C-alpha positions as CSV (number, residue, x, y, z in Angstrom):
1,M,-92.5,68.1,72.7
2,N,-93.9,66.6,69.5
3,Y,-92.5,69.5,67.4
4,E,-89.0,68.9,68.8
5,R,-89.2,65.3,67.9
6,I,-90.4,66.1,64.4
7,I,-87.6,68.6,63.9
8,R,-85.0,66.1,65.0
9,L,-86.3,63.4,62.7
10,S,-86.3,65.9,59.8
11,L,-82.7,66.9,60.5
12,A,-81.7,63.2,60.6
13,L,-83.4,62.5,57.3
14,V,-81.8,65.6,55.7
15,I,-78.3,64.5,56.9
16,A,-78.8,60.9,55.7
17,A,-80.0,62.0,52.3
18,T,-77.0,64.4,51.9
19,T,-74.6,61.5,52.8
20,I,-76.1,59.2,50.3
21,T,-76.0,61.8,47.6
22,A,-72.3,62.6,48.3
23,S,-71.4,58.9,48.1
24,A,-73.2,58.5,44.8
25,V,-71.4,61.5,43.3
26,L,-68.0,60.2,44.5
27,V,-68.6,56.8,43.0
28,S,-69.6,58.3,39.7
29,A,-66.5,60.5,39.6
30,Q,-64.3,57.5,40.3
31,E,-65.9,55.5,37.5
32,A,-65.5,58.5,35.1
33,T,-61.8,58.7,35.8
34,K,-61.1,55.0,35.2
35,P,-59.4,54.3,31.8
36,E,-61.5,52.3,29.3
37,V,-60.4,48.7,28.7
38,P,-59.8,48.3,25.0
39,A,-62.0,45.8,23.3
40,K,-58.9,43.8,22.3
41,Q,-57.9,43.2,26.0
42,A,-61.5,42.6,27.1
43,R,-61.9,39.7,24.7
44,K,-59.4,37.2,26.0
45,G,-58.7,34.3,23.7
46,G,-60.8,35.9,20.9
47,R,-59.6,37.0,17.5
48,D,-59.6,40.7,16.4
49,P,-62.2,40.8,13.6
50,F,-60.3,43.7,12.0
51,K,-57.0,41.9,11.9
52,K,-56.0,39.6,9.0
53,Y,-56.3,35.9,9.9
54,Q,-53.0,34.1,10.4
55,P,-53.0,30.4,11.0
56,V,-51.3,29.1,14.1
57,V,-48.0,27.4,13.3
58,K,-47.2,24.6,15.7
59,T,-43.5,24.4,16.5
60,T,-42.1,20.9,16.8
61,K,-38.9,20.0,18.6
62,T,-36.6,18.5,16.0
63,T,-33.5,18.2,18.2
64,K,-32.5,14.7,19.1
65,L,-30.8,13.6,22.3
66,E,-27.1,13.2,21.7
67,A,-25.4,10.0,22.9
68,P,-22.9,10.3,25.8
69,P,-19.2,10.2,24.9
70,I,-17.6,6.8,24.4
71,Q,-15.7,6.9,27.8
72,V,-19.0,7.6,29.6
73,R,-20.6,4.6,27.9
74,I,-17.7,2.4,28.6
75,E,-17.8,3.3,32.3
76,R,-21.5,2.5,32.3
77,Y,-20.9,-0.8,30.7
78,R,-18.3,-1.7,33.3
79,A,-20.7,-0.8,36.1
80,Q,-23.4,-3.0,34.5
81,K,-20.9,-5.9,34.1
82,L,-19.9,-5.7,37.8
83,A,-23.6,-5.6,38.8
84,A,-24.3,-8.6,36.7
85,A,-21.4,-10.5,38.2
86,A,-22.7,-9.7,41.7
87,A,-26.2,-10.9,40.8
88,H,-24.8,-14.1,39.1
89,V,-26.5,-13.2,35.8
90,P,-24.9,-13.1,32.3
91,P,-23.1,-9.8,31.7
92,P,-24.1,-7.5,28.8
93,K,-22.2,-7.7,25.6
94,P,-19.5,-5.0,24.9
95,T,-21.5,-3.9,21.9
96,T,-24.1,-2.3,24.1
97,A,-21.7,0.6,24.6
98,L,-21.1,1.2,20.9
99,L,-23.1,3.3,18.4
100,I,-24.0,1.7,15.1
101,S,-22.1,4.5,13.4
102,E,-19.0,3.7,15.4
103,M,-18.3,0.3,13.9
104,Q,-17.2,-1.1,10.5
105,V,-18.0,-4.6,9.1
106,T,-14.7,-6.3,8.4
107,G,-15.9,-9.8,7.7
108,I,-19.0,-12.0,7.2
109,F,-18.9,-15.8,7.5
110,R,-20.9,-18.8,8.4
111,T,-20.8,-20.6,11.7
112,P,-22.7,-23.6,13.2
113,R,-25.0,-20.9,14.7
114,G,-25.6,-19.4,11.3
115,W,-24.3,-16.2,9.8
116,A,-21.9,-14.1,11.9
117,A,-20.0,-10.9,11.3
118,M,-16.7,-9.5,12.4
119,I,-16.9,-5.8,13.3
120,E,-14.3,-3.3,14.4
121,A,-15.1,-0.6,16.9
122,T,-13.4,2.4,15.4
123,P,-13.1,4.6,18.6
124,I,-11.3,1.9,20.6
125,K,-9.8,-0.2,17.8
126,L,-11.2,-3.6,19.0
127,S,-12.9,-6.3,17.0
128,Y,-15.9,-8.4,18.0
129,V,-17.9,-11.3,16.5
130,I,-21.6,-10.5,16.4
131,Y,-24.8,-12.5,15.6
132,P,-28.4,-11.4,14.7
133,G,-30.1,-10.0,17.8
134,E,-27.0,-8.2,19.1
135,T,-27.8,-5.0,20.9
136,F,-26.1,-1.7,20.4
137,F,-26.4,1.6,22.3
138,D,-28.8,3.0,19.7
139,G,-30.2,0.0,18.0
140,Q,-30.1,-3.7,17.3
141,L,-28.7,-6.0,14.6
142,V,-31.6,-7.6,12.8
143,A,-30.1,-9.7,10.0
144,I,-26.8,-10.7,8.4
145,E,-26.6,-11.3,4.7
146,E,-23.8,-12.3,2.5
147,G,-22.4,-8.8,2.0
148,S,-24.3,-6.6,4.4
149,L,-25.7,-6.1,7.9
150,T,-29.2,-4.8,8.6
151,F,-29.8,-2.8,11.8
152,R,-32.9,-1.3,13.4
153,R,-31.8,2.1,14.7
154,E,-33.7,4.1,17.3
155,V,-33.6,7.9,17.6
156,V,-34.8,9.7,20.7
157,W,-36.0,13.3,20.4
158,L,-36.2,16.0,23.1
159,D,-40.0,15.9,23.2
160,G,-39.9,12.2,24.2
161,R,-40.6,10.8,20.7
162,R,-38.9,7.6,19.6
163,E,-38.3,7.0,15.9
164,K,-37.1,3.7,14.5
165,S,-35.5,3.3,11.1
166,T,-33.6,0.6,9.2
167,E,-29.9,1.0,8.4
168,V,-27.8,-1.2,6.2
169,K,-24.0,-1.4,6.6
170,Q,-22.0,-2.9,3.8
171,L,-19.0,-5.1,4.2
172,R,-15.9,-2.9,4.3
173,K,-13.9,-2.9,1.1
174,P,-10.2,-3.8,1.6
175,S,-7.7,-1.0,1.5
176,P,-5.3,-0.9,-1.5
177,V,-2.5,-2.2,0.7
178,E,-4.6,-5.2,1.9
179,D,-5.7,-5.8,-1.7
180,M,-2.1,-5.9,-3.0
181,T,-1.1,-8.2,-0.2
182,A,-4.0,-10.6,-1.0
183,K,-3.1,-10.6,-4.7
184,A,0.6,-11.1,-4.0
185,V,0.0,-14.3,-1.9
186,P,-3.1,-16.2,-3.1
187,A,-4.8,-18.1,-0.3
188,N,-4.8,-21.4,-2.4
189,A,-1.1,-21.1,-3.5
190,P,1.0,-24.2,-2.5
191,A,3.8,-23.5,-0.1
192,T,7.2,-23.2,-1.8
193,E,10.0,-25.3,-0.6
194,A,13.1,-23.7,0.7
195,P,16.1,-24.2,-1.6
196,K,18.4,-27.1,-0.6
197,P,22.0,-26.3,0.2
198,A,24.5,-27.3,-2.4
199,V,26.3,-30.6,-1.7
200,P,30.1,-30.4,-2.5
201,E,31.2,-33.0,-5.1
202,K,33.7,-35.7,-4.1
203,Q,37.1,-35.5,-5.7
């Protein structure tokens, strides 16, 4: 009985050893068939020591946000005006729908409030009187001088940056026709009297 038990245990050990050896051989064969990972791929984020160094160039977004068309800005202004009337607050000025580049300075004069300017909105051919502090779609009027207006202009870029710059607009020079008209009729010239009809002589 003891011999049979010993023989069974020996057979079990032989089978187990054979199974383990076969598994080890199979794993070794699988590892041998795997392709080698290149050193370049294995080093993530590292620089190849055999490649010439090239500095990283940071790309910056230099495209600015374009303003909506004038009609869209006018509709937005009208909606803001209606909302202000419903809330019983002062409405925004019409210049909030205009770009600084869309207006021309047609006159500068003094008022009891200080310097004022007459501007013409070129897209809609309307004129407005403005004072320092007036807000535009892309900036604000900072100062009025005797022959020019100074604005603080704001540019918004696609990456969210906001850049402010100073822009000066000169008083528009009169056209040749306006200049000729002004010279033909001086402002301080006295009014000429109309000629009197001739009185017939008595015979």
